[in-house]
N, C-alpha and C positions, 0 to 999 in steps of 0.2 A: 440421431441424438442432438438435441439443441444445446447451445452453449448457455452456461449459467452467468458468466461474467461478460457483460456487454462492454464495459470499459473501466479503466483504472485511471484515476487522477492523483497526481502528487503536486501539492501546492497550487491547485487550480489549473494545472496543465495536464492534458491527456498523456499518460505514460507511453513512450515509444522508445525502444532500445536503440534506435538509429538516430535519435535526436541528440543534440549537443548536451552533455550532462550538466552544463552550467545552468540550464533551465530549472533543474531540480535541487541544486546545492543550497545548503544552509550553513550558517555559522554555528559554533558551539552554543548550546542552550536555546537556539532558535527553533521553533517547532516545525516539524514536517506535518503537513495535512495530507492524509491518505483517504481516498474515497473510492468505493467500489459501487458501480451501477450494475444491478443484477436483473436478469430476465427470468421468466418461468412462472410457475405457480406452486403454491404450497409454502412451507416453512423451511428455511435454510439456516445452516450454521456456518458462520464465516470466522476464520481465524487468521490473525496476523502474527507471524513468527519472525523475530529478528535474531540472527545468530548472536549469542552471547548476551542478549538483552531480555529474553523470555518471550512469552506469547500472550495474546489477548483474544478471547473468543466472544462472539456476539451472535445473537439469533435475530433473524429478520424475516418478515413476510414478503414473499415474492409476488410481483416484481417490486423491487425496492432499492434502497441505498443504505450502505453502512459506512461509517467513518471512524477513523482513529486519528490520534495525534501522537507523535513521537518526538522526544528531545534527547539529545546525546550530550554528555558532559565532556567529551574529548574528541579531538579531530580524528579523521580517518574514514574509511569506507566500511559500510556494513551491508550485509546481504540479508534481504528479507523475503518472505514468501507469504502470499495471501492464498488461502484455500477456502473454497466454498463447497459445501456438501448438502445435497438435497436428496433424500432417499438413497437410491443406489448410485446416483450420479455425483461425480466429484470433479472439480476443476481447480487448477492453481496457476498462479503467475509469480515469477521471480522478480524481485525489485532490488534496486541498488540505491543506497543512501550515502551520499558524499557529504561529509561534514568538514568544513574549513575551520582553521584555528581562529581566524578573524574575518570580518567582512571585507570583501574586495573593494578597493578604492580606485576610482577612475572613471 
């Protein structure tokens, strides 16, 4: 079985759970840019779910790219999940969104 999700980018940086989280942090009301790069053939449904914030679903022709933008009005950490489904095949990735109260100075 082939993978559907080739890569995930947050704020233009490929998401890696072992990378310093500072690469992905944003301040309150500053947008997070989330992009999925997908492989395969056919039509797929992609969903971004963020705990306590709701979900957004999109449909895309494979291979392709799907993008979302998310903003948060308060500081804290949120957990999100992107899920891609194409026919019988499904794949997901868990994401972490760190929101700071104000921009870091220094």
